[in-house]
Every structure is written in C-alpha cells, then in structure tokens.
C-alpha positions in Angstrom: 92.6 114.0 125.1 92.9 114.7 128.8 93.2 118.2 130.2 96.7 117.3 131.5 97.8 116.3 128.0 96.3 119.5 126.7 98.5 121.4 129.2 101.6 119.5 128.0 100.8 120.3 124.4 100.4 124.0 125.2 103.7 124.0 127.1 105.5 122.4 124.2 104.1 124.9 121.7 104.9 127.9 124.0 108.4 126.8 125.0 109.4 124.7 122.0 111.4 127.3 120.1 113.8 127.6 123.1 114.7 123.9 122.7 114.8 124.1 118.9 117.3 126.9 119.3 119.3 124.7 121.7 119.3 121.8 119.2 120.6 124.1 116.5 123.3 125.6 118.7 124.5 122.1 119.7 124.4 121.1 116.0 126.6 124.1 115.2 129.1 123.1 117.9 129.5 119.3 117.6 131.4 117.6 120.5 132.5 114.0 120.8 132.3 111.7 123.8 133.5 113.1 127.1 133.9 116.6 125.5 130.3 117.6 125.2 130.8 120.6 127.6 128.7 123.0 125.6 125.8 120.6 125.0 125.6 119.3 128.5 125.9 122.7 130.1 123.4 124.3 127.8 120.8 121.5 128.4 121.3 121.3 132.1 121.2 125.1 132.5 117.9 125.2 130.7 116.4 122.5 132.9 117.7 124.4 135.9 115.9 127.5 134.6 112.7 125.3 134.4 113.0 124.5 138.1 114.9 121.2 138.1 117.5 120.4 140.7 120.7 119.7 138.8 123.5 117.3 139.5 126.5 118.1 137.3 128.6 116.2 136.6 126.8 112.9 137.2 127.7 109.2 137.2 131.4 109.8 137.2 130.9 111.3 133.7 132.4 114.8 133.4 129.8 115.8 130.8 126.9 113.9 132.3 124.1 115.4 134.3 121.0 114.5 136.2 118.0 116.8 136.5 115.4 116.1 139.2 111.9 117.4 140.1 109.8 115.7 142.7 106.2 116.6 143.1 104.6 116.9 146.5 102.6 113.7 146.0 103.9 110.1 145.9 104.0 108.3 142.6 106.2 106.7 139.9 109.6 108.0 138.9 109.9 108.6 135.1 113.4 109.3 133.6 113.9 110.8 130.1 117.3 110.0 128.5 119.1 112.7 126.7 122.0 112.2 124.2 124.0 115.0 122.7 127.3 113.7 121.4 128.5 114.0 117.8 130.5 111.8 115.5 134.2 112.4 115.2 135.0 114.1 111.9 131.4 114.3 110.8 129.3 116.2 113.4 125.7 115.4 114.3 125.3 112.6 111.8 123.0 110.7 114.2 120.8 113.5 115.3 121.7 113.6 118.9 121.3 117.4 119.0 117.6 116.7 118.4 117.6 113.7 120.8 118.8 115.7 123.8 116.6 118.7 123.1 113.5 116.4 122.7 114.0 114.6 126.0 114.7 117.8 127.8 111.6 119.5 126.5 109.6 116.4 127.4 110.9 116.5 130.9 110.2 120.2 131.2 106.6 119.7 129.9 106.0 116.9 132.3 107.3 118.9 135.2 104.7 121.6 134.4 101.9 119.1 135.3 103.4 116.6 137.6 102.4 118.4 140.8 98.8 117.6 139.8 99.7 113.9 139.2 102.3 112.9 141.8 105.6 111.2 141.2 108.9 112.4 140.0 110.4 113.5 136.7 114.1 113.2 135.8 116.2 114.0 132.8 119.5 112.1 132.6 122.1 113.7 130.3 124.1 110.6 129.1 127.3 111.4 127.1 129.1 109.3 124.5 126.4 107.1 123.0 128.6 106.8 119.9 131.4 105.5 122.0 134.9 106.8 122.6 136.5 108.2 125.6 134.4 107.3 128.7 131.8 106.2 126.1 128.4 104.7 126.4 127.6 106.6 129.6 124.3 105.0 130.3 126.2 102.0 131.6 127.8 104.3 134.1 124.4 105.6 135.2 123.1 102.0 135.6 126.3 101.0 137.5 126.1 104.0 139.8 122.5 103.3 140.8 120.6 106.1 139.0 117.9 103.7 137.9 117.4 101.8 141.2 114.2 103.7 141.9 113.1 104.5 138.4 109.9 103.0 137.1 110.4 103.6 133.4 112.9 105.3 131.0 111.8 107.0 127.8 113.6 108.5 124.8 113.1 108.8 121.0 115.8 108.7 118.4 115.7 110.7 115.2 115.3 108.6 112.0 116.8 109.5 108.6 113.7 108.6 106.6 110.0 109.2 106.2 108.8 106.5 108.6 108.4 106.5 112.4 109.5 103.2 114.0 109.2 101.2 117.2 112.0 100.2 119.6 114.2 97.5 118.3 116.3 94.8 119.8 120.0 95.5 119.0 123.4 94.0 119.5 125.5 93.9 122.6 129.0 95.3 122.1 132.4 94.9 123.7 134.6 97.8 122.4 138.2 96.6 123.0 141.8 97.8 122.6 144.4 95.2 121.6 148.0 96.3 122.2 151.4 94.7 121.7 154.8 95.7 123.1 157.9 94.3 121.4 161.5 95.5 121.0 162.7 98.0 118.4 165.7 97.3 116.1 167.0 98.5 112.8 165.0 96.5 110.3 167.8 96.1 107.8 171.0 96.0 110.0 170.0 94.0 113.0 166.5 92.6 112.5 167.3 89.5 114.6 167.4 91.7 117.7 163.9 93.0 117.3 160.5 91.7 118.5 157.9 92.9 116.0 154.7 94.2 117.6 153.2 94.8 114.1 153.6 91.1 113.2 151.6 90.3 116.3 148.9 92.8 115.4 148.6 91.4 111.8 148.3 87.9 113.2 145.4 89.0 115.3 143.7 90.7 112.4 144.1 87.6 110.2 143.1 85.2 112.9 139.9 87.1 113.6 139.1 87.0 109.9 139.4 83.2 110.1 137.4 83.0 113.4 134.4 84.6 111.7 133.8 81.3 109.8 133.1 79.5 113.1 130.8 82.1 114.8 127.0 82.4 115.1 125.3 84.4 112.4 124.4 87.3 114.8 128.1 88.0 115.6 129.8 91.0 114.0 133.5 91.8 114.5 135.1 94.8 113.0 138.3 96.7 113.8 141.1 99.0 112.7 144.8 99.3 113.5 145.3 102.7 115.0 149.1 102.5 115.6 151.2 100.3 113.4 154.7 101.6 114.1 156.8 104.7 113.3 159.1 104.0 110.3 159.6 101.2 107.8 163.2 100.8 108.8 162.4 100.4 112.5 160.9 97.2 113.8 157.7 98.3 115.5 158.0 98.4 119.3 154.3 99.1 120.0 151.1 98.7 118.1 147.4 99.1 118.9 144.1 98.2 117.3 140.4 98.8 118.2 137.6 96.3 117.7 133.9 96.1 118.3 132.8 92.6 119.3 129.1 92.5 118.8 126.3 89.8 119.1 122.6 89.6 120.0 123.4 88.8 123.7 126.0 89.5 126.3 126.6 85.8 126.7 127.6 85.4 123.1 129.8 88.5 123.2 131.5 87.0 126.3 132.1 83.8 124.3 133.6 85.8 121.4 135.7 87.9 123.8 137.3 84.8 125.3 138.1 83.5 121.8 139.7 86.8 120.7 141.6 86.9 124.0 143.1 83.5 123.1 144.1 84.8 119.7 145.9 87.8 121.3 147.8 85.4 123.7 148.8 83.2 120.8 150.1 86.1 118.7 152.2 87.3 121.6 153.6 83.8 122.1 154.5 83.4 118.4 156.2 86.8 118.2 157.8 87.0 121.6 155.9 90.2 122.3 153.7 91.1 125.2 150.0 91.4 124.4 147.0 93.0 126.1 143.3 93.2 125.4 140.8 95.3 127.4 137.6 97.3 127.1 138.3 100.9 126.2 134.9 102.1 127.3 131.7 100.8 128.9 130.3 97.4 127.7 127.1 98.0 125.7 124.2 95.6 126.6 121.6 94.4 124.1 118.1 96.0 124.2 115.3 94.2 126.0 112.0 95.2 124.4 108.8 96.0 126.4 106.1 95.9 123.7 103.4 97.1 126.1 105.4 100.3 126.7 106.0 100.8 123.0 102.2 100.4 122.5 101.6 103.4 124.8 104.0 105.4 122.7 102.2 104.3 119.5 98.8 105.4 120.9 100.2 108.8 121.7 101.9 109.2 118.3 98.6 108.3 116.6 96.9 111.0 118.7 99.3 113.4 117.1 98.3 112.0 113.6 101.5 110.0 113.2 101.8 106.4 112.3 104.5 104.0 113.6 105.7 101.0 111.6 107.3 97.9 113.1 110.9 97.2 112.1 111.6 94.7 109.4 114.5 93.0 111.2 114.4 90.8 114.3 117.6 92.3 115.6 118.9 95.7 114.6 122.6 95.5 113.3 123.6 98.4 115.6 124.2 98.9 119.3 123.0 101.5 121.8 123.7 101.9 125.5 119.9 102.3 126.0 120.3 98.6 126.1 122.0 98.9 129.4 119.1 100.8 130.8 116.6 98.3 129.4 118.3 95.5 131.3 117.2 97.1 134.6 114.0 99.1 133.9 111.3 99.2 131.2 112.7 101.4 128.4 111.7 102.5 124.9 113.7 104.1 122.1 111.4 104.4 119.1 112.3 106.4 116.1 110.8 109.7 114.8 111.2 110.9 111.2 113.4 114.0 110.5 113.6 113.5 106.8 111.0 113.0 104.0 113.6 110.9 102.0 115.7 108.0 103.1 119.0 109.3 104.5 121.7 106.9 105.8 122.7 107.2 109.4 126.2 108.6 110.1 126.2 110.5 106.8 126.4 114.1 105.7 122.8 113.8 104.7 121.9 113.0 108.3 123.9 116.0 109.5 121.8 118.2 107.2 118.5 116.5 108.3 119.5 117.1 112.0 119.2 120.9 111.5 116.3 120.8 109.0 112.8 122.2 109.5 111.4 118.7 109.8 114.0 117.9 112.4 113.0 120.9 114.4 109.3 119.9 114.1 110.2 116.4 115.3 111.4 117.9 118.6 108.0 119.2 119.4 106.2 116.1 118.2 108.6 113.8 120.0 108.4 115.8 123.3 104.6 115.7 123.3 104.5 112.0 122.6 107.1 111.2 125.3 105.5 113.4 127.9 102.0 112.0 127.1 103.4 108.4 127.4 104.8 109.4 130.9 101.4 110.7 131.9 99.8 107.4 131.0 102.2 105.6 133.2 101.8 108.1 136.0 98.0 108.0 136.0 97.3 104.3 135.3 98.9 102.1 138.0 97.5 98.9 136.4 99.2 99.8 133.1 102.5 100.5 134.7 102.3 97.2 136.6 101.7 95.3 133.3 104.6 97.1 131.7 106.9 96.2 134.6 105.8 92.6 134.7 106.3 92.2 130.9 109.8 93.8 131.2 110.8 91.4 134.1 109.6 88.4 132.1 111.5 89.5 128.9 114.7 90.2 130.9 114.5 86.7 132.3 113.7 85.1 129.0 115.7 87.2 126.5 117.9 84.3 125.3 114.7 82.8 123.9 114.3 85.6 121.3 117.8 85.6 119.9 
C-alpha cells in the first residue's frame, strides 16, 4: 500500500466518527426530495470545516451543494457524489444517510493528500435520488455543467445484504404526471351536463395495462391515481395520476412516452375533457458501465479484505440518476454491505440496517476504497486514459448491450 493510501486510511480512522455521527443524525431526521435542509447543511458545513469552498445551493437545487478543493498542482478532477434523501413515510430505507456521509468522508480524506498529488477534489451534494419534488438532482448538475471538466465520478451505495457488488446497468425512467380537466355536475340530477375527468383517467389506466402486451421485455410501467375526485355525487372535474415509464435505454423510454401520450389524447377525446402529460421531475438516464473503473474499486476493496461479486442480472430493475452522470463522465456506483442478512430495499429492515453498527463500519470502509480509487486515477495517467476511452466507447455503443 502506498504511503498516500496509508495517510488516507489514517485520516478516515481519525475523523470517521464525525461522519458516522452525521449519518446517524441524518437518519434520525429523515427528509424527502427538495426538503433535505438539515442533511445538506450538515454535510456541507462539515466539508467547509475541512477546508472546502462551498457553493450552496447548487445546480438550481435548493438543497444541493458543491464542495471544491483545488490543489496547487495541475491534475485530474475527481467528484464524489453524495445522496442524503429519505423515502416518504418510511425514512432512510435506502441508506442514503450512509451514502452521503461516505462520499463526504472520502472527499475529505482525499483532500488531506491531494496537495501532494495534484488535481482537484469535489463533493457534489445531489438531492432527491428517490424522486419527488425537484427530484433526481444529478440531472440538474449535468445540465448545469458541473461535470464538464470532471474526469471521473465516484460513489458507493449501501446494500441490504451480506455481499458487496459492482456497478450495474439500470433502467432509464420518465416520471410523469397525467392530468385531466372536465366539468363538474350533480351525478344524479344532471349527469348529462358533466364531463368526467375520472372516466378519462380510468381509460388511461386500462389502456396502459393493454399496452404492456405490445412492449419490449425491458419496459416497466407502474402508476397510481393521486386525485380521483371529491365526492361520489359530483362528477369529477379534475383528476391526476403519476407513472414511471422505465426501460433499458432512453430511446425505448421515448418510444413508450409517445405511446402513452397518444393514450392520454385519446382518453380526452372520448370524454370531452382536456388532458395533459408531462415530466414531474428530471428524466433519469440509464447507467453506462465502465468496467475498468469498477476494477480499480474491486482492487481497493480487496486491499481492505473485502470481496466484490458481480450482479446476477444484465440490467438492474431499478433506476438511479447516477445514470445521468454516467452518460457524460466515467462513473461507478458499486454496493457495500450494511447487513449480514438479506434485507429488502425500501423496507423497515433497511431503515434499521442504515443505523446499525455494520452500517457505520461501512462508512469507513467505503470512504477508504473510494478515496484510494481516486488516488489510483490521480497518479496513473495511463489508467485514467484507459478508463475514459472505455467510457466513451460504451456511451457510443450502449444500445448494443440492451
């Protein structure tokens, strides 16, 4: 192990409890997308105390932040991605309290040595990975140019099980609202004077169910009606539903989006109502893998005595806005165990694992492996070039791996 990596390990051991305490504090105060005021302020304040320059808010996200530290020597720019949002009604059932603390600690540990190496370290606080109001903020960071000069982006996601895993290709996702406006009327006395917005919404729901028969196997569509009217004896004037339109590539999602849009138009025509379909948050891109970068992570995990296992699926059934980042720079999002037994994601068991002793230990292990991976990229120009070339090729040829 290099002297620089020894310094990083020593920093993590010395300062790790501060970040573990932050993770527990965020866990105790769960906040959903665009409301992570405590989490974002706590993490960015800690990074400021470490000597980072802080931009808050960032990327037109009121709970987003960007932390910067530039060494006095030229070199690559490495960004660590920090998530910290919770799930509505559940809390930290995806471990993002650990996620944000791990990335922030990795950034602080790298900052402690980067003056020796050259380059720049950043930590981007990216709200709302779970979606929701102003959700999937990494898309905003990409759109606003925060990655235009970044060489690689690194993060690790907590895993509810005993195994550590590699980055996985996942599904692109268009989160949409579907709304209808009709005309209210007394449902018993003068039904002929009403235009039923609920009828239109039900037509859409049923038509999407039929549409599934004619879609590629990688497509997933699921939705709920969030507003179905006000009273049984009043013909609904307004209704609203939310859907996720997912597929292995943006091109397929765009195709599905166009089909569902036609369904909305047809339902409006049949009922005499006015219909509208639109994204209610950022579009989520599919993940582009860079195996050479994952291999660097694996080497550093093995140096910590931890094995990583490849995933058993070709495409993960979920979505993550890390995919948006991976479309523009090499990025990894491997998984690190926070539970000795298998725990489903988005469950009470995962909430408990996210404040467990193993979860706290994972912060230190993950921060070391992330910072060590960054050191390898900063100190080996040939390796970084190979990573960037592989990424560019995979972005250009991603349709071939669907």
